[in-house]
N, C-alpha and C positions, 0 to 999 in steps of 0.2 A: 603533460607527458602523454605520448601516443605509442601504443604497442599494437603491432599487427600480427595475427596468427591465422594462417591459411586465408580464409575469406572474411575474417572478422577483425575490425579495428576497434581498439579500446583506448579511451582517452580519459584523463583525469584533469580536473581544474578546481582551484579554490576561488570561491566567490565571497564577497562581504556583504552581509545583510544590512537591513536599515538600522540595526542596533550596534553596528560596528563589529560584529562577531564573524569570524572566518569559518566558512562552511565548505566541506568537501563535496564535490560532485563528480560524477563519472558517466560515461556514455559507451555503449556498445552499438556498432552498426556494421551491416554487411557492406563489403567493398565491391561485390559483383552484381548487385541489383539494387533498384531504387525501392526503399521500403515505403509501404502505403499506410502503415500505422505507427503511431508513437505510443510506447508503453512507459509509464512512469512509476518507478518502484518506491514503495513506502515500507521501510523496514519495521520490525517489531521492537518492543522495548528491550534495551540492553544489547541490541544487535547492530548491524551496519550493512552497507551495500557492497563494497568492493570485494570482500572475501565470502561472507556467508550468503550473499545473494548472487554471487557470480554464476552458480549453476543455473539458477532461475533465468538470469539474463541471457546466458548462452543458449538455453533452450528456446527462448523467445526470439533472439536474434536470428537463430538458424531457421526459425519458422518464417522469417521474412520481415520481422518488426525491428524498429529502432528503439533502443532501450536506454532510459536515463535513470540515474539514482542520485540520492542526496543523503548524506549522514546528518541526522538531526543534531542540534546543539547538545553537547554532552554525550555524544555517541560517536563511535568510530574515530575517524580522523579529523572531525570538526572540533572547534574550540568549545570550551565549557567544561565544568567539573564532570568527570565521567559518571554517568548514571543519574545526573540531576536534571530534572525538567522544571525550570522555574515557572513556565507558563506554557500549557499545551497550545493555547491560541497563537502564541508566538511561533511555535513550530509549524503550525498549519499555515500561517502567513508566509513563513520562509519557503515552504514547499510551493505555495501558490505563486509567489513572485518568480521562483526559478522555473517551475513548469510552464507557466503562461508565457514567460520570455522565450522559451523554446517553441511553443505553439505559434507565436506571433511572427516568427521568421517567415519571410516570403515563400521559401521553398517548402514550408510545412503547412501552408494555409489549408490545403484540401486533404491533409492526412487525418486518419482516425485518431482520436485522443482517448486513450484508455488509461485509467488509474488502476494500479494493482497494489493492494495493501495487505500485509500479513499481521494478524493480531493487532497490536497497537496501530500498525499501519492501516488496518482496515477502519479503525475509528478515524484516522487521518483522512482516508478517502471519503468517508461520509461527511466529515466537516468541510472538506474541499468542495464537495458537491453542493453543500448548503451555501457556500460563499457565492457561487455562480452556477445555479442549477442547470441551465441550458448549455453551458460551455463544453462539458465533457460528453463524449460519445458513449461512455460506459465505465463501469467499475468492476473489478474482480476483487472479491472480498474473501481472503483466505483466513478462515478461523477468526473472524473479526471480533475485536474487543468491544462488543456492545454491552456485555455484562461479564464481569469477572466471576468465575465459578465460586460458588459459596464456600467450598472447601479451602479456597485460597485467601479468604477474607479473615482478618482478625475479628474477634468478638465485638459487640457493640460497646462494651465497657472499655476494651483495649483501644478501640477506634476513637472514642471520646478523649481518652488520655492522650493518644497520639496527636489528635487535632490541637489540643492545648500546647503540647510540646512543640508542634510545628511553628508556632508563633515565636519561639525562642531559638530553636536549633533546627531549622528546616533542612539543612544538608546532612544531618546526622543519619548514619545507616543503622537504624535500630527497629525497623518495622519487622515484626516476626513473620515467618512464613516458610513454606517448603522450598526446597532447592528446585527452581523452575527447570533447570537443565535436565534433572532426572525424570520429571514428569511430562515434559513437553517434547523431548526428542527421543524417538523410539529406538533408533539405530545406535548401539553403543559406540561405534566408530565415529559417528558425527558428534556424539556427546563429547568425546575426547577432543575432536577437532575444535569444538567451541571452547573447551576449557584451555586449550593451548593457544587460542587466538587472543592476543592482547588487546585487540580492538573491541572485543565483546566484554561488557561489564558483568562481573560475577559476584559482586558483594551483595549485601542485604539491600532491600529497597530503601532509598532515602526518603525522609518524611515528606518533603515537598512533592517529590515525584509520586508517592503513594496518594497524596491528596488530589493532585492533578488527574491522575488516572482514574481514581474513584469518581471524581466529579464529572469527568467526560462520559463515563459509562452511564451514570445516573441521567445526564442530559440526553444522551442518545436513546436510551431505552424509553424516555418520555416522548420522543419525537420521531419514532420510526415511520409514522404515517407520512411524514414530510419528504421521504425519499421518493424521487420521481424519475431518476434516470435509469437506463437499462443497467442491470447488474447480474452477476453470477456470484453465488455464495458457494464455496467449498468448505466443508467442515468434517472433521473426524468424529465419529460416533463416540469414541472413547476419549475425547478431549477432557482433560482435567484442569485446564487453564482458563479457557474461555467457554462460555455456556452454549452448547449446540442448540438448546431449546430457544434461546434468544435469537439465534440465526434463523431458526424456523419461523419464529414470530415476526422478524423483520420481513422475511419472504411473504408471509401471509398478510401483514399489515401495510407494507409500503404501498404508496400510490402508483408506483411504476406499473406500466402495462407490459413491459418487457422485463421479466425477472425469472431467474432459474436458481434452484437450490439443489445441491448435490451433498448428500450425507453418506460418508464412507464407512461401512461397518469395520470395527476393529482398528481403525487408524486413530492416531493420537493428535496432538495439537499442531505440530510442525510438519505440514504436509509437503512443502516444497524443498525443505532441507531439514531432515530429521527422520523421515520415514525410510523404509527399505526401498531400493531402487524400483522394484516391480510396482510398488504402490505409487511412488512419485511419477512414474511413467503414466499411470492411469489418470492422476490428477492433472498433469500437464496436457494430456490428450484432450481432456475436457476443456481446459482453459483455452488452448490454442484453437480448438474447434469453435468455441464460443466467440472468440475475437474475430476469427475469419468470417463467421456468419454476420456479425455487425459490420465488417468491412465490405462484404457483398451488398448489404443493405444500403450502406452509405454510397457505394458506387453506383448502385441503381438509382438512388435519389439524385445524385449529381447528374447522371445521364438524362433523367426526366427533366430536371431543371434546365439543362443545356438545350434539350429538345424544345421545351416550351419557350425559351428565350429566342431560339432560332426561328420558331414558328411565328413568334410575335414580330421579330425583325422583318421576316418575309411578308407578313401581313401589312406592316407599315409601308415597306418598300413598294408592294403592289398597289396600295391605295394612292401613293404619290404619283404613279405612272399615268 
């Protein structure tokens, strides 16, 4: 399905992954100019791309980028029991296969490749980077789920009980915890939009999902130094869902030579869809500026490489004469 609105074209497509599961994908692109950067959206837990990330996509596409999204298994319009993550690694593989298939198209060979992930999507971006470290030109990590806030975790005793139950009833929705919508999304109007959106999962966390999310945060926290690609972290100082201190630790520990950390006083967890408009404007100004800077750097590099190639050809031709 394709929908055009002023100078933006929106398309939807279902693809089938290697496990035979049908996944929803979408694309936003400008119709009046050639985009120089590809931005790949990775949504948060219980969220989806086509509705809750539409605002993010429209801001990015109007800035001149081509934007792609995919609903993970068990999320949004994709197949799978809603809210269930059987394997986080499988979700990462699905995104990798879809995103790289876009990058490898002939018309996209020289375009900047940027991963953007929100919360759980931030963890996804870091895992995608690990799969092929030099493939991506950069990552935008929005309140990344490198560590779940301590206030969100059950006690050790409850966690041990849940781990045992997970072997028997992995899909059950019995993990105790706070209402994430109330503590993640600051704007009451957006909270209501999410509650009214049937594509967003709103039940208790399923056992297997909780185990997968906990395990991936433990893994990421141990391997922060392995991050080598350019990245921008944006995090709200009053985030009660993911830990801003771990984002700061990622910034300090990562081996990347090109890294930026923005901490916003008074802002909550959901920075791109959940804050008041004036705050979201600030966050996106930083994100778009950062991508544009990487795009300028890539263009300069391509120009230098082209010049060197032309100089070499000229040198060879001169020697033959």
